[in-house]
C-alpha positions as CSV (number, residue, x, y, z in Angstrom):
1,X,135.5,85.0,143.8
2,X,133.0,83.2,141.6
3,X,131.4,85.0,138.8
4,X,127.6,85.1,138.8
5,X,125.9,83.1,136.2
6,X,123.3,85.1,134.3
7,X,120.4,83.1,132.8
8,X,117.9,84.7,130.7
9,X,114.2,84.8,131.8
10,X,112.4,81.7,130.5
11,X,109.0,83.1,130.1
12,X,110.1,86.3,128.5
13,X,106.8,88.1,128.5
14,X,104.7,85.2,127.1
15,X,102.7,85.1,130.2
16,X,99.8,87.7,130.2
17,X,97.3,88.3,132.9
18,X,94.2,90.3,131.8
19,X,93.6,92.5,134.8
20,X,91.1,94.8,133.0
21,X,88.6,92.1,132.5
22,X,85.5,92.9,134.5
23,X,82.8,90.2,135.1
24,X,79.1,91.1,134.8
25,X,78.6,89.2,138.0
26,X,80.6,90.4,141.0
27,X,80.0,88.9,144.3
28,X,81.9,90.0,147.4
29,X,84.0,87.4,149.2
30,X,81.9,87.9,152.4
31,X,78.6,86.9,150.6
32,X,80.3,83.7,149.2
33,X,81.5,82.8,152.8
34,X,77.9,83.4,154.2
35,X,76.3,81.4,151.4
36,X,78.7,78.5,152.2
37,X,77.9,78.7,156.0
38,X,74.2,78.7,155.2
39,X,74.4,75.7,152.8
40,X,76.4,73.9,155.6
41,X,73.8,74.7,158.2
42,X,71.1,73.5,156.0
43,X,73.0,70.2,155.3
44,X,73.4,69.6,159.0
45,X,69.7,70.3,159.7
46,X,68.7,67.9,156.9
47,X,70.8,65.1,158.5
48,X,69.4,65.8,162.1
49,X,65.8,65.7,161.1
């Protein structure tokens, strides 16, 4: 039976993600999708007329 090769982790805690950062401006994803749909509809209306 072959032995398992153990390789140390390459990033070793060097990558840090700041989860506690809070932005002053928070927008719900639903609002962003709605704004995109409105902009697309407006663009279509501008091309038609």
